[in-house]
C-alpha positions, 0 to 999 in steps of 0.5 A: 208741250205737255200740258197736264199736270199744270191742270191737275186740279181743274184751277189753270194756271197759265189762265189768268183772266177771267170772262168779261164782268157782264158774262160772269154775272149772268151767265149770258155769252158774251162776247166769245169770239172776242175772249177767245181772240184775246186769249189765244195771243194771251196764253198761245195756241198749244194752250188754248188748244188744251183748255179746249180739249177733253178732260176727266174730271177730278175727283178730290177727297174733302182732305185733297180740297182741304190740302190745296187750300192751304198749299194756295194759302201759304204761296199767297202769304209768301207772294205778300210778303216778298211785295211787302219786302220790296215796297219797303226796300 
């Protein structure tokens, strides 16, 4: 499987988890081994090996970043509307 287009903006859509709170706050190693094992179970070996592989840096202009931000603001708005519609039903 190729996931090249999935991680174009240096944000991987299939990784919707964050490191443990303490690790995130203090920039310490935390329980990296346990985190990696759970991530492996959550997203699979193919995607984990892709995340751990080498990636070329993405050079974005300010306009590109603003466009990406606007796209995801609109997607979030659609998701919130769908949730509100589902709760109303």
